[in-house]
N, C-alpha and C positions, 0 to 999 in steps of 0.2 A: 531318518530323513526329517521327520517332524521336529526332532530336537534341535536341528540347525536353525529353525525359524523361531523357536521359543525365546531365545535371548533377545534378538532384535524386536520381537513383538512385545516382550516385557518392557524393554526400554521405551519403545514408542507409547505403550499404554501408560507408563509412568509419566512421560512427557505430557500426554493429553490430560491425564488426571491432575498433574500439578498446575497446568494452565487453567483447567476448569476450577480448581479450588482457589487459585490465586487471582484469576481475572474473570471468572464467570464465562469463559469461552471454551468450547470443546474443539479447538483447532490448535495447530502447532504454533500459531503466532497470534498475539493479540492485535496485530496490525493487519490482519487478513483483509479487512474492508478497504483500507488505504492501498495495500499492495494490489488487490484485484482491480481497483479503480484505474490502475495503470494500463489495464487491458480492456477496460470498458469505456468509461466516460472521458478519460484523458485524451484519447486519440480522436474522439468523435467531433463532428462539426458543431461549432458553438450554436448555430441557429437551430440545429436539430435538438441539441440539449435543452435550449430554451423552450422549444415546443413541448418536449417531454415534461419539463418542470411546469409549464403553464397548464398542461393537461393533467397535472397532479400524478403523473406516473412516477416522476422522480421528485425529490425534495431539492431545495436550493443548494444544498451541500454538493450536489453533483456538478455545480458550476464552479466550484473551487478546486484547483489542482491539489492533489493529495500532499500531505506533509507540509502544511503551512503553519505559521505561528498561531497560537490560540486565538488571537484577536480576529482572525479571519472567520472564526466559527461562532461569532457572537449570537447567531440565530439559534444555536443549541442551548442557550441559556448561560447563566454565570457558572464559572468553574471555581467553586470555593476551594481554598487551600486545604490540603489534607493534614498539614502539620508535620509532614515528613519532608525534610529539605530536599532529599534526592528525587522526590516526586513532584515537587512544586516549583522548582527553580528553572530559570533559563540559564544558558551558559553565559560566561562573562562577555563574550562577543555579541550577545543578543540573539543568537540562534536558539530555537526552541529546544527544550529538553523533551524528547519524545517518550521518555519514561514518565512524564506527567500523567497522572491517572485520568485526566480529562480526555486523553487520546483514546482511551477505551471506549468512551461514549461516541467520540468522533468516528472511530473505526467501525462501530456498529451502524452508525448513520450511513457511512459509505457502503457497507455491506448490503444494507437494505436497498440502496440505489443500484448497486452492482447487479444484484439478483433481478431486480425489476428491469434493468437495462437488458440483461441476457434474455429474459422472457419476451420482452417487447421488440428487441432488435437482434435476434440470434445471428443473422448473417453478418451484421456489422461487428458483432463480438468476435466471430471467427476471423474476419479480416484483421481486426485489431490484434488478435493472438498471433496470426501469421506475421504481421508487422513486428511484433515484439520478438518473435523467434528470429526474424531477419536481423533485427538490431542486436540481439544477444549473440548471434553468430559472427558479427563483425568485430574486428579488433577495436578496442576503445579509441584508439587514435584516429579512427575513421570519422567519428562524429563528436569528439570532444576537443575543442580548440585549445584547451589548457595543456594538452600534451605536445603541442608544436615545438616548444623549446627543447624537449627531451626526445624528440623523434629518433634521433640518431642512436640513442641508447638502446632502443628495442626494435629498431627497424628490421633486424634479422628475424626476430620472433614473429613480427607481423607478416613478413614475406612468407615465412613458413606456413 
């Protein structure tokens, strides 16, 4: 029975190890902080967030919605180029390249805020998680207006 678990555990261990070596994070994603912000600060009342920032519980990064272009994070300092084009560029249409190594620092800043938010407002965090689960369980066409022209293509699936 134990042998059944060894393969997946080995794969997971290699994944964690590779992320630690490559990005200095012992998680499965170097974007953990930005992703977790979607359940912590993103849903919170702006006035409450400002109060937490003013009381120095959170940093000003908590006031920025996650996954913004680098210029939104100027408070975290300059982000010098690495010299590796795939890590330094934005896309031709101007959207940020989230493979930019600066997002490692940004994600860590979000993670710091996320954990502080959970400690200081655990009830709000649980409410946000419940709201996230509710949104996740809805078909995308329920809350994304961009699907309107193609609704007929998948209406059977959403009814199911």
